C-alpha positions in Angstrom: 115.5 85.1 118.4 115.9 87.5 115.9 114.1 85.5 113.4 110.6 85.8 115.8 111.6 89.5 115.8 111.7 89.9 112.3 108.8 87.7 111.5 106.4 89.4 114.2 107.6 92.8 112.8 106.4 91.6 109.1 102.9 90.9 110.9 102.7 94.2 112.7 103.8 96.1 109.2 101.4 94.3 107.1 98.7 94.9 109.6 99.8 98.5 109.7 99.5 99.2 105.6 96.1 97.6 105.3 95.1 99.2 108.1 93.2 101.9 105.6 91.0 99.4 104.7 90.6 97.2 107.8 89.9 100.2 110.2 86.7 101.1 108.6 85.3 97.3 108.1 86.2 97.4 111.9 84.4 100.3 112.9 81.3 99.8 110.9 80.9 96.4 112.7 81.1 98.3 115.9 78.4 100.5 114.8 81.0 103.8 114.4 81.1 105.7 111.0 84.3 107.4 111.4 87.4 107.1 108.8 89.2 110.0 109.2 91.5 108.2 111.5 92.4 105.4 109.1 92.4 107.2 105.7 95.6 108.9 106.9 97.7 105.4 106.7 97.0 105.2 103.2 99.9 107.1 102.0 102.0 105.5 104.5 100.9 102.1 102.7 103.6 101.5 100.1 106.7 102.0 102.6 104.7 99.8 105.2 104.7 97.2 102.4 108.4 97.6 101.7 109.1 97.4 105.6 107.5 93.8 105.6 109.5 93.0 102.4 112.6 94.2 104.7 111.6 92.3 107.3 110.7 89.1 105.8 113.9 88.5 103.7 116.0 88.4 106.5 113.7 86.3 108.4 113.9 83.4 105.4 117.9 84.1 105.5 117.9 83.2 109.3 115.2 80.4 109.2 117.0 78.8 106.0 121.1 79.6 106.0 123.2 77.0 107.2 125.4 77.1 110.3 127.7 75.6 112.2 126.8 74.3 115.3 129.3 72.7 118.1 128.4 69.7 119.8 129.6 68.4 123.2 131.6 65.8 122.2 133.7 68.4 120.3 132.7 67.8 116.6 130.9 70.4 114.3 128.1 69.9 111.7 126.0 71.9 109.5 122.2 72.8 110.0 119.7 75.0 109.1 117.1 76.8 111.9 114.5 74.1 113.1 111.1 72.8 111.8 109.2 75.4 113.8 111.0 78.4 112.5 110.8 77.9 109.1 106.8 77.5 109.2 106.8 80.6 111.1 108.2 82.2 108.6 106.1 80.6 106.3 102.9 81.2 108.3 103.9 84.8 108.1 104.2 85.2 105.0 100.4 84.3 104.5 99.7 86.8 106.9 101.2 89.2 105.3 100.2 88.8 101.7 96.7 88.4 103.4 96.7 92.0 104.9 98.1 93.0 101.8 95.8 91.7 99.2 93.0 92.9 101.9 91.9 95.7 100.0 91.7 94.1 96.7 89.7 91.0 97.6 86.6 92.3 96.9 85.2 91.4 100.5 83.7 94.5 101.4 80.8 95.6 99.7 79.5 99.1 99.5 75.9 100.3 98.4 74.7 99.9 94.9 72.8 102.5 93.3 69.4 101.3 94.6 68.9 104.0 97.4 65.3 104.3 99.7 63.7 107.2 98.3 61.2 109.1 100.8 59.3 111.3 98.8 59.4 113.8 101.2 63.4 114.2 101.7 65.9 115.3 98.3 68.3 113.3 96.9 71.5 114.3 96.3 74.6 112.7 94.2 78.1 113.4 94.9 81.1 112.5 93.2 83.8 111.1 95.9 87.7 111.0 95.0 90.9 109.0 96.9 88.6 106.3 97.6 91.0 103.2 96.9 88.8 99.9 98.2 85.4 98.8 98.8 86.2 98.9 102.6 86.6 103.1 102.1 83.1 102.8 100.6 81.9 100.9 103.5 82.8 103.3 106.3 81.9 106.2 104.4 78.5 104.8 103.8 77.9 104.5 107.4 79.4 107.5 108.2 76.8 109.2 105.9 73.8 107.1 107.2 75.1 108.1 110.6 74.5 112.3 110.0 71.1 113.1 111.5 68.0 114.1 108.9 70.2 111.3 106.4 66.8 108.7 104.9 69.5 106.3 103.1 72.8 106.5 102.1 74.6 104.5 98.9 78.2 104.7 98.3 79.7 103.2 95.4 83.4 102.7 94.7 83.3 101.4 91.5 81.6 104.7 90.4 83.3 106.6 93.3 79.8 108.5 93.5 77.3 108.7 96.7 73.4 108.9 96.3 72.2 110.5 99.5 68.4 110.9 100.3 68.0 113.5 103.1 65.5 115.6 105.3 66.8 119.1 104.1 64.9 120.9 107.0 67.1 118.9 108.7 70.9 118.8 106.9 72.2 120.3 103.7 73.7 119.0 101.0 77.0 120.7 101.6 77.2 119.0 105.0 77.9 115.7 103.2 80.7 117.5 101.5 82.3 119.0 104.3 81.9 115.5 106.1 83.3 113.8 103.6 86.4 115.8 102.6 87.1 116.4 106.1 87.4 112.6 106.2 90.3 112.7 103.9 87.7 112.1 100.6 87.2 115.4 98.9 83.9 115.6 97.6 81.8 117.7 95.7 77.7 117.9 94.2 77.5 116.4 90.8 73.4 116.2 90.9 70.5 117.1 93.8 67.2 117.1 92.8 63.7 117.5 94.8 61.7 114.2 95.7 58.1 116.6 96.4 
């Protein structure tokens, strides 16, 4: 019974350790652009990964330890946990490893530098700090595209920047900086030019 709780606990903490990266992808899939809530989990990621290890080690111990079992006839034998307990612990390890590795798997691809430019709009380049994976960039890109007046937005994780094509009569470039900074990703304007 203890083994089941340790295994379940390790899976839950693995999910929480990667929620900062998985959450934005889920929101983008649902058509929601806010990543501010999930970015708060990034600071706790190392602690949650440590908690995974602290839960998996005793789960392995309980699954593989040899213990004395009393039989009905009074004899005793030594055996380890059942086959399914061992399989469930290894299954949990695979799930935990997948969630911990998720930010580095490159499954989420953010926008590159190709931007759909409308001539009556302006383009601004922003430098973005604190992104730790492609999922952050994908969530921020979706969030920027949802701002009224934005024609197109591309966020590049590798370059830690964003290119935004927007209508200056509807929104200002400082709004993008404010939205990104409030989401936990401090940004600053690198370059702004008019396409007229």
